[in-house]
C-alpha positions as CSV (number, residue, x, y, z in Angstrom):
1,M,-30.5,14.5,-3.8
2,S,-32.5,16.1,-1.2
3,N,-31.0,16.9,2.0
4,Q,-33.4,14.5,3.6
5,E,-31.9,11.8,1.2
6,S,-28.4,12.9,1.9
7,S,-27.2,10.6,4.8
8,N,-24.8,7.5,4.1
9,T,-27.7,4.9,3.0
10,A,-25.3,2.1,4.5
11,T,-24.8,3.6,8.0
12,N,-27.7,6.2,8.1
13,K,-25.3,8.5,9.5
14,K,-24.7,12.3,8.2
15,V,-21.6,12.7,6.2
16,I,-18.5,14.8,7.4
17,L,-15.7,15.9,5.1
18,S,-12.8,18.1,6.6
19,G,-9.2,18.6,6.4
20,M,-6.0,20.5,7.0
21,Q,-3.2,22.1,4.9
22,P,0.2,20.3,5.4
23,T,1.9,23.5,5.6
24,G,4.1,23.9,8.5
25,R,3.8,21.7,11.9
26,L,0.6,21.2,13.3
27,M,-0.1,22.8,16.8
28,I,-2.3,23.1,19.8
29,G,-4.8,25.2,18.0
30,N,-5.4,22.6,15.6
31,Y,-5.6,19.7,18.1
32,A,-8.1,21.7,20.1
33,G,-10.1,23.4,17.3
34,A,-10.2,20.6,14.9
35,L,-8.6,17.0,15.8
36,R,-10.3,16.6,19.2
37,N,-13.6,17.4,17.7
38,W,-13.1,15.0,14.9
39,N,-12.4,12.2,17.0
40,A,-15.5,12.7,18.7
41,L,-17.6,12.9,15.3
42,Q,-16.2,9.6,13.9
43,H,-18.3,7.8,16.4
44,T,-21.7,9.6,15.1
45,H,-21.0,10.4,11.7
46,D,-19.4,9.2,8.4
47,C,-16.6,10.8,8.2
48,L,-13.6,11.5,5.6
49,F,-10.4,13.5,6.8
50,C,-8.0,14.4,4.0
51,V,-4.5,16.2,3.8
52,V,-5.3,18.9,1.5
53,D,-2.1,19.0,-0.4
54,M,-3.2,20.3,-3.6
55,H,-4.6,23.4,-1.6
56,A,-1.1,23.9,-0.3
57,I,0.6,24.6,-3.9
58,T,-1.4,27.9,-4.0
59,V,1.4,29.3,-2.3
60,R,4.9,27.9,-3.4
61,Q,6.4,25.1,-1.7
62,K,9.7,23.1,-1.6
63,P,8.8,19.8,-2.8
64,A,10.5,17.7,-0.2
65,D,9.0,19.6,2.6
66,L,5.7,19.2,1.3
67,R,6.1,15.4,0.9
68,R,7.4,15.2,4.3
69,T,4.7,17.4,6.0
70,S,1.9,15.7,4.3
71,L,2.7,12.5,5.9
72,D,3.4,14.2,9.3
73,V,-0.2,15.5,9.0
74,A,-1.6,12.2,8.2
75,A,0.3,10.7,11.1
76,L,-1.0,13.4,13.5
77,Y,-4.3,12.7,12.5
78,I,-4.1,9.2,13.6
79,A,-2.1,9.8,16.6
80,S,-4.7,12.2,18.0
81,G,-7.3,9.6,17.7
82,I,-8.7,9.5,14.2
83,D,-9.3,5.6,13.7
84,P,-8.8,4.5,10.0
85,E,-11.4,2.0,11.0
86,K,-13.9,4.5,11.5
87,S,-12.9,7.3,9.2
88,V,-11.6,7.7,5.7
89,I,-8.1,9.2,5.9
90,F,-6.3,9.8,2.8
91,L,-4.4,12.7,0.8
92,Q,-6.2,15.1,-1.5
93,S,-3.8,14.4,-4.5
94,H,-4.5,10.9,-4.5
95,V,-8.0,11.4,-5.5
96,P,-8.0,12.9,-9.0
97,Q,-11.7,13.4,-8.9
98,H,-11.3,16.4,-6.7
99,A,-9.7,18.2,-9.4
100,E,-12.0,16.8,-12.2
101,L,-15.0,18.1,-10.5
102,A,-13.3,21.6,-9.8
103,W,-13.2,22.2,-13.4
104,V,-16.9,21.8,-14.1
105,L,-17.5,23.9,-10.9
106,T,-15.1,26.4,-12.2
107,C,-17.3,26.7,-15.3
108,L,-20.3,27.7,-13.2
109,T,-18.6,30.1,-10.8
110,Y,-18.6,33.9,-11.5
111,M,-15.5,36.0,-11.3
112,G,-17.0,38.2,-8.8
113,E,-17.6,35.5,-6.2
114,C,-13.8,34.6,-6.2
115,S,-12.8,38.2,-6.2
116,R,-15.1,38.9,-2.9
117,M,-13.1,36.1,-0.9
118,T,-11.6,37.8,1.9
119,Q,-8.7,35.2,2.1
120,F,-7.8,35.8,-1.4
121,K,-7.6,39.6,-0.8
122,E,-5.3,38.8,2.3
123,K,-2.8,35.9,0.5
124,S,-2.5,38.0,-2.2
125,E,-1.1,40.8,-0.5
126,K,1.7,38.4,1.0
127,H,2.0,36.3,-2.1
128,S,2.1,36.3,-6.0
129,E,-1.6,36.5,-7.3
130,T,-1.8,33.1,-9.0
131,V,-5.0,31.8,-10.8
132,G,-4.8,28.8,-8.4
133,L,-4.7,31.3,-5.3
134,F,-7.6,33.1,-7.0
135,T,-9.8,29.9,-7.8
136,Y,-8.8,27.6,-4.7
137,P,-12.2,28.1,-3.1
138,I,-14.0,26.1,-6.1
139,L,-11.3,23.1,-5.5
140,M,-12.6,23.3,-1.9
141,A,-16.2,23.5,-2.9
142,A,-15.5,20.0,-5.0
143,D,-13.6,18.6,-2.1
144,I,-16.9,18.9,-0.2
145,L,-19.6,18.3,-3.0
146,I,-17.8,14.9,-4.4
147,Y,-18.5,13.1,-1.2
148,Q,-22.0,14.3,-0.8
149,A,-21.0,15.8,2.3
150,D,-23.9,17.0,4.5
151,L,-21.7,19.1,7.4
152,V,-18.5,20.7,7.0
153,P,-16.8,21.8,10.4
154,V,-15.8,25.5,9.4
155,G,-14.1,28.3,11.5
156,A,-14.9,32.0,10.8
157,D,-12.3,32.2,8.4
158,Q,-14.1,29.6,6.2
159,K,-17.6,30.7,6.0
160,Q,-17.4,32.4,3.0
161,H,-16.0,29.4,1.0
162,L,-18.5,27.3,2.7
163,E,-21.4,29.6,1.2
164,L,-20.0,29.5,-2.2
165,T,-20.0,25.5,-2.1
166,R,-23.6,25.9,-1.2
167,N,-24.3,28.3,-4.1
168,L,-22.4,26.2,-6.7
169,A,-24.5,23.0,-5.2
170,E,-27.8,24.7,-6.0
171,R,-26.5,26.3,-9.3
172,F,-25.7,22.9,-10.7
173,N,-28.7,21.3,-9.1
174,H,-31.1,24.1,-10.7
175,Y,-29.2,23.9,-14.3
176,Y,-29.0,19.8,-14.4
177,S,-31.1,18.6,-11.9
178,D,-30.9,17.5,-8.0
179,T,-27.5,16.1,-7.8
180,F,-25.5,17.5,-5.0
181,V,-26.2,17.7,-1.2
182,V,-26.1,21.4,-0.1
183,P,-24.0,21.2,2.8
184,D,-24.5,22.9,6.1
185,P,-21.7,24.3,8.5
186,Y,-20.9,22.1,11.5
187,I,-20.0,24.6,14.4
188,P,-18.0,22.7,17.1
189,P,-19.7,23.3,20.5
190,D,-16.9,24.5,22.7
191,G,-14.4,26.3,20.4
192,H,-11.3,27.9,21.8
193,R,-9.5,30.8,20.3
194,I,-5.8,30.4,21.1
195,M,-3.9,33.3,20.9
196,S,0.1,33.9,20.7
197,L,2.3,33.1,23.6
198,Q,4.4,36.3,22.7
199,E,1.3,38.5,21.4
200,P,-1.6,37.6,23.2
201,D,-3.6,39.9,20.8
202,K,-3.0,37.7,17.8
203,K,-4.2,34.4,17.1
204,M,-1.7,31.5,17.5
205,S,-0.4,30.5,14.2
206,K,1.7,27.7,12.8
207,S,3.2,30.0,10.5
208,D,4.5,32.5,13.1
209,S,8.1,33.5,12.2
210,N,8.6,33.6,16.3
211,Q,8.5,30.0,16.9
212,K,8.4,30.7,20.7
213,S,4.7,31.9,20.0
214,T,3.4,28.6,19.3
215,L,3.0,25.2,21.0
216,F,3.4,22.6,18.3
217,L,2.1,19.2,18.8
218,T,5.4,17.7,18.3
219,D,7.3,20.0,20.5
220,S,9.4,18.2,23.5
221,P,8.7,18.4,26.7
222,D,11.7,20.8,27.6
223,E,10.4,23.0,24.3
224,I,6.8,23.1,25.9
225,R,8.0,24.2,29.2
226,N,10.4,26.8,27.8
227,K,7.9,28.3,25.8
228,I,5.1,28.4,28.5
229,K,7.9,29.6,30.8
230,R,8.6,32.7,28.6
231,A,4.8,33.5,27.7
232,V,3.9,37.1,28.3
233,T,1.8,37.8,31.1
234,D,-0.3,40.8,32.0
235,S,0.1,43.5,34.6
236,G,-1.3,42.6,38.1
237,T,-1.3,39.3,40.0
238,E,-4.7,37.8,39.8
239,I,-5.4,34.6,37.5
240,R,-8.7,34.7,36.4
241,M,-10.5,35.1,32.8
242,D,-10.7,38.7,31.7
243,E,-11.0,40.3,28.4
244,A,-8.8,43.3,29.6
245,R,-6.2,40.8,30.5
246,P,-5.6,38.7,27.3
247,A,-2.2,37.1,28.1
248,V,-3.4,35.2,31.4
249,S,-6.8,34.5,29.9
250,N,-4.9,32.6,27.1
251,L,-3.0,30.7,29.6
252,L,-6.0,29.4,31.6
253,T,-7.4,28.8,27.9
254,L,-4.7,26.4,27.5
255,Y,-5.0,24.7,30.9
256,Q,-8.7,24.2,30.4
257,I,-7.7,22.5,26.9
258,A,-5.1,20.3,28.8
259,T,-7.0,19.1,31.5
260,S,-10.9,19.3,30.4
261,K,-11.8,21.1,33.8
262,P,-14.6,23.8,33.9
263,M,-13.4,27.3,33.9
264,A,-14.7,28.0,37.5
265,D,-12.8,25.4,38.9
266,I,-9.5,26.4,37.2
267,E,-9.8,29.8,38.7
268,A,-10.5,28.6,42.1
269,H,-7.7,26.4,41.7
270,F,-5.2,29.2,40.9
271,A,-6.9,31.5,43.6
272,G,-4.0,33.0,45.5
273,K,-1.4,31.5,43.1
274,N,1.3,33.3,41.2
275,Y,2.0,33.4,37.4
276,A,5.0,31.0,37.8
277,E,2.7,28.4,39.6
278,L,0.2,28.8,36.7
279,K,2.8,28.1,34.1
280,S,4.6,25.4,35.9
281,E,1.3,23.4,36.2
282,L,0.1,24.4,32.6
283,A,3.4,23.1,31.5
284,D,3.0,19.7,33.2
285,A,-0.7,19.5,31.7
286,M,0.2,20.1,28.2
287,I,3.2,17.7,28.3
288,A,1.0,15.0,29.6
289,L,-1.9,15.7,27.4
290,L,0.5,15.5,24.1
291,E,2.6,12.8,25.7
292,P,0.4,9.8,24.0
293,V,-0.2,11.6,20.8
294,Q,3.4,12.0,20.1
295,A,4.2,8.4,21.1
296,E,1.8,7.2,18.5
297,Y,3.2,9.7,16.0
298,N,6.7,8.6,16.6
299,R,5.7,5.0,16.2
300,L,3.7,5.8,13.0
301,M,7.0,7.8,11.6
302,D,9.0,5.0,12.5
303,D,6.9,2.7,10.5
304,K,6.0,4.4,7.3
305,T,4.9,1.2,5.5
306,Y,1.8,0.8,8.1
307,L,1.1,4.6,7.5
308,E,1.2,4.4,3.7
309,Q,-1.2,1.4,3.9
310,I,-3.8,3.3,5.6
311,L,-3.7,6.3,3.2
312,K,-3.7,3.8,0.3
313,D,-6.6,2.1,1.8
314,G,-8.3,5.4,2.5
315,A,-7.8,6.6,-1.3
316,E,-9.4,3.8,-2.6
317,A,-12.2,4.1,-0.3
318,A,-12.5,7.8,-1.2
319,R,-12.0,7.2,-5.1
320,R,-14.9,4.8,-5.0
321,R,-17.2,7.5,-3.5
322,A,-15.9,10.0,-5.5
323,H,-16.2,8.0,-8.9
324,K,-19.9,7.7,-8.3
325,T,-20.5,11.4,-8.0
326,L,-18.4,12.3,-10.7
327,R,-20.2,9.9,-13.2
328,K,-23.5,11.3,-12.6
329,V,-21.9,14.9,-12.9
330,Y,-20.5,14.1,-16.3
331,K,-23.4,12.6,-17.7
332,K,-25.7,15.5,-16.5
333,T,-23.2,17.8,-18.1
334,G,-23.5,16.3,-21.3
335,F,-20.1,14.4,-21.4
336,V,-19.7,11.4,-23.8
337,P,-19.2,8.4,-21.2
338,A,-15.5,6.9,-21.7
339,F,-15.4,3.9,-23.9
340,S,-14.4,0.6,-22.3
């Protein structure tokens, strides 16, 4: 299938696939860097958004926690504006074709390709070197290719994985004839780099052992206010964006995320004001931003039947698409079709 033919034929929209791991609570960085962009993309693209729970088990998880956080993440997708009438929302483990295609792609992947992955090197220093941790970029490739995705939203830490996906698609197409769309990266137009509230030289992380460093989407108003109040600041008093003053710059970035105002207007607004005023206004803005998200999240978690129906419908829609691709792959690979 050529890239020119890769658009969804029914809608003539480019296909986008993306997902998040259910390892811990989602934070403001997930909202600003992904969820808000997904919300916009679903109006112009044919979007599939999955909770990648199969990726999560490359690192040991507590089963009860994994089940809970998987539903939490799915609920926050919807609460953040992902519309199940416009997008396909599902759990990765509910679509077995991901794992089936991953095995075919594993047999086309060279050891050196996986061993060069930066994330494997980093994660293997912290966790046991399992085969799953080594090969999970192949499963990521299967996630993308099974839906013939044209575009994949990626951050800097995922560029290597998308390049492997492209290589595997081209390799399969070369050996077995055109089958897969070769996906391109989608770079969000206004990506924000959000840093830790306690260590502004370090990226904010949902897995940070210091919970005061991270603003979670489900933090209460009091928690948000206290975390921002205790956020570190730089020496000096001027409130403006400056690489030499990362703490204040980070607070201004968060204020821009919460208000969507131009940075020049924000700097002018805070001219002559002190850090306490910045933090107070930032807390108010962040609480206002997250209030409707939290209200919808709580509604969904109080009505698990509705949430589970969305995920059931999403998985069925995803399986139909995935089955079409896998059937072609199996035929071209040489497998005997299943007997009915």
